[in-house]
C-alpha positions in Angstrom: 85.6 119.4 98.2 88.6 120.1 96.1 91.8 118.1 96.6 94.8 119.8 98.2 98.3 119.1 97.0 101.8 119.3 98.2 105.0 119.2 96.1 108.3 117.8 97.4 111.6 118.8 95.7 114.7 116.7 95.4 117.6 119.1 95.0 120.0 117.2 92.8 120.7 116.7 89.1 118.1 114.7 87.2 117.7 113.4 83.7 115.0 112.6 81.2 113.9 109.1 82.3 111.4 106.5 81.2 110.2 106.7 77.7 106.6 107.8 77.3 105.3 106.4 74.1 103.7 108.9 71.7 104.4 111.7 74.2 103.9 114.3 71.5 100.4 113.0 70.7 101.3 112.7 67.0 99.8 109.3 66.2 96.2 108.4 66.8 93.8 105.5 66.4 90.0 105.2 66.0 87.8 102.7 67.6 84.1 102.0 68.0 82.2 102.0 71.3 78.4 101.5 71.4 78.3 102.3 67.6 80.1 105.6 68.2 83.4 106.3 66.3 85.9 107.6 68.9 89.6 108.4 68.8 92.6 108.5 71.2 96.4 108.9 70.9 98.3 105.7 70.5 99.4 104.3 73.9 97.0 106.7 75.7 93.5 106.1 76.9 90.6 108.4 77.0 87.4 108.5 79.0 85.1 108.3 76.0 84.8 104.5 75.8 84.0 104.5 79.5 81.2 107.0 79.2 79.7 105.3 76.2 80.0 101.9 77.8 77.9 102.8 80.8 75.6 105.4 79.2 72.6 103.1 78.8 72.9 101.6 82.2 73.1 104.9 84.1 70.9 107.0 81.7 73.7 109.2 80.5 73.9 111.2 77.3 77.3 110.2 75.9 79.4 112.8 74.3 82.8 112.5 72.5 85.2 114.3 74.9 88.7 113.4 73.5 89.8 114.9 70.2 92.7 114.9 67.8 93.4 118.6 67.4 95.8 120.7 65.3 96.1 123.3 68.1 99.5 121.8 69.1 102.5 123.1 71.1 104.8 121.3 68.6 104.4 119.0 65.7 101.0 118.6 64.1 98.6 117.3 66.8 97.7 117.7 70.5 95.0 116.0 72.6 91.9 118.1 73.3 89.8 117.2 76.3 86.4 118.8 76.8 84.0 118.6 79.8 80.4 117.7 79.0 77.2 117.4 80.9 76.3 113.8 80.5 73.4 113.9 83.0 72.3 110.9 85.0 74.2 110.2 88.2 77.3 111.9 86.9 76.4 115.4 85.8 79.4 117.2 84.2 82.0 114.7 83.3 85.6 115.8 82.6 87.4 114.8 79.5 90.2 112.5 80.9 93.3 111.2 79.2 95.9 108.9 80.8 98.7 106.5 80.0 96.7 103.8 81.8 93.3 102.4 81.2 90.5 104.0 83.3 87.8 102.1 85.2 85.1 103.7 87.3 82.9 102.7 90.2 80.0 105.2 89.8 78.2 104.1 92.9 81.2 105.0 95.1 82.6 107.8 92.7 86.0 106.2 92.5 88.4 105.7 89.6 91.1 103.0 89.1 93.8 102.6 86.5 95.7 99.7 84.9 98.7 99.8 82.7 101.0 102.9 82.9 104.6 103.5 81.9 107.3 101.1 83.3 110.1 102.9 85.2 113.3 101.7 86.9 114.1 105.0 88.8 112.2 107.4 91.0 110.0 109.7 89.0 110.7 113.2 90.2 108.7 115.3 87.7 106.1 114.8 85.1 106.3 117.6 82.6 103.8 118.7 80.0 102.7 121.6 77.8 99.1 122.5 78.4 96.6 125.1 77.2 93.6 125.3 79.6 90.6 127.4 78.8 88.0 126.9 81.6 84.3 127.9 81.7 83.4 129.9 84.8 85.5 129.0 87.9 86.4 125.5 86.7 89.9 124.1 87.2 92.0 121.7 85.2 93.8 118.9 86.9 96.8 116.7 86.4 97.4 113.6 88.6 100.6 111.5 88.9 100.8 108.2 90.7 104.1 106.3 91.2 103.2 102.6 91.7 104.8 99.4 93.0 102.9 96.6 91.2 101.4 93.9 93.5 103.1 95.2 96.7 100.0 96.3 98.6 98.0 94.3 101.0 96.5 91.3 99.3 98.7 91.7 96.3 97.1 94.9 95.0 99.2 97.7 93.6 100.7 100.1 96.1 100.8 103.8 95.4 104.2 105.0 96.8 104.3 108.5 95.4 101.8 111.1 94.2 101.7 114.5 92.6 98.9 116.9 91.7 98.6 120.1 89.7 95.6 122.5 89.4 95.2 125.4 87.0 92.4 128.0 86.7 93.5 128.8 83.1 96.5 129.6 80.9 97.2 132.2 78.3 98.0 129.8 75.5 100.4 126.9 76.0 102.4 126.9 79.2 104.9 124.4 80.5 104.0 122.8 83.8 106.0 120.3 86.0 104.3 118.1 88.5 106.6 117.0 91.4 106.1 113.6 92.9 106.0 113.3 96.7 107.1 109.9 98.0 106.0 108.0 101.2 109.6 106.8 101.7 113.0 108.3 100.8 114.3 105.2 99.2 111.3 103.6 97.6 111.5 103.1 93.8 108.3 102.6 91.8 108.1 100.2 88.8 105.5 102.2 86.9 103.9 105.7 86.7 100.3 106.6 85.9 99.6 110.1 84.5 96.1 111.5 83.9 94.9 114.9 82.6 91.4 116.2 83.5 89.5 119.1 81.8 87.7 119.6 85.1 89.1 118.7 88.5 85.9 117.2 90.0 83.4 114.8 88.5 79.9 116.3 88.6 81.0 119.8 89.8 82.9 121.0 86.7 81.6 123.3 84.0 80.4 122.2 80.6 82.8 123.4 77.8 86.0 123.6 79.9 88.8 122.6 77.5 92.4 121.4 78.0 94.9 120.8 75.3 97.8 118.4 76.2 101.1 118.0 74.3 104.8 117.0 74.7 104.6 115.1 77.9 107.8 113.9 79.5 109.1 112.2 82.7 112.2 113.2 84.7 113.8 110.5 86.9 116.4 110.2 89.6 117.9 107.2 91.4 116.7 107.0 95.0 119.1 108.7 97.4 121.2 110.1 94.5 123.0 113.3 95.1 124.8 113.3 91.7 125.7 116.9 90.6 125.2 118.1 87.1 128.2 117.6 84.7 127.7 121.2 83.6 127.0 123.2 86.8 125.4 126.6 86.5 125.9 129.2 89.3 122.7 130.9 90.4 123.2 133.4 93.2 122.5 134.9 95.6 120.0 132.5 97.1 118.0 133.7 99.0 117.6 136.8 96.7 115.6 140.0 96.8 114.7 139.4 93.1 117.9 139.9 91.0 119.6 136.6 90.4 123.0 136.2 88.8 123.6 133.4 86.4 127.0 132.0 85.2 127.8 129.1 83.0 131.0 127.9 81.3 129.2 125.5 78.9 129.5 127.9 75.9 125.9 127.1 74.9 122.7 129.2 74.9 120.9 127.8 78.0 117.3 128.3 79.1 116.3 129.2 82.6 112.8 128.3 83.7 111.4 129.3 87.2 108.3 127.6 88.6 106.0 128.3 91.5 105.4 125.6 94.1 102.2 124.7 92.2 104.2 123.9 89.1 103.3 127.1 87.2 106.0 128.5 84.9 106.5 132.1 86.1 109.8 133.1 84.4 111.8 131.9 81.4 114.8 133.3 79.6 117.7 132.3 77.5 121.3 133.1 78.5 124.9 132.4 77.6 127.8 132.8 79.9 126.9 135.6 82.5 123.5 137.1 82.8 120.9 138.3 85.3 117.4 137.2 85.9 115.0 139.9 87.1 112.5 138.1 89.4 111.6 141.2 91.4 108.0 141.0 90.3 107.5 137.6 92.1 106.1 137.4 95.5 108.3 136.4 98.4 108.4 132.6 98.8 110.1 129.4 97.5 110.3 128.6 93.8 112.3 126.1 91.9 114.2 126.4 88.7 115.5 124.3 85.8 118.4 125.1 83.5 118.1 123.3 80.1 120.5 122.8 77.3 119.5 123.6 73.7 118.7 119.9 73.2 116.1 120.1 76.1 118.2 118.1 78.5 117.9 119.4 82.1 121.4 120.3 83.3 120.5 121.5 86.8 117.6 122.2 89.0 117.3 123.5 92.6 115.1 125.6 94.8 115.2 129.4 94.9 114.0 131.7 97.7 112.8 135.2 97.1 113.0 137.3 100.3 111.5 140.8 100.5 
């Protein structure tokens, strides 16, 4: 059964937050696992060592599934994740890449993670550029977990926020944003765990499904904050029948990005001063938008309703 997901939105200004190390996948290291020469981006962890480590015990055919690849969104390299049929009790294993180390309980089909990126504010979005090319009806998957270390029962880590994103394919690189839904309006995590999967389900994916990952970032916001952007942008009317007016006094060329509730980028355009966004091709429903400065800094974001 495939996981369902919900996205919660915080309608206030937010900023680039915790520093993800090697977020652009530019630096890599090699290592040996069970005589195999493997590779992974610095400060990121792949599933290869895990599969090679348990291969002989569970009669698996280990395959390298995480690659340094020149098919990048920016810079020189991206991470390439490939699903492979490893046989045994697993079947098709997704290529998995995360900012924490992965452990697996094969008997119970569960995963756990250690490490992650320290944060001091609420993680509102995890953003990434991905290119996903599935085989058959496979789906790619991104998982975000906001964690309070040692605050669960018995001193285990407590997951206080989650976010998920599924994709059935992209046409080249596309920007996605995964919103994090919290269990409490005021809880602030101390770390965030992010994982990318070339198939959304272990054992039920399709061999050969491939995901490229590049330029990952985190947006944070203080709990309960309602701080407005220092450079507000008018976006009206809201609700709209599809034509949205934009107005900014910043004097810069800004970028509008509109996302579906699943985090899929559905509209992007640059504008300066006054402009109109034609969203008449979108289905009725709720969307959210970001307005970014030329530097990439998010100046404003909010929800947007299309009514027809």
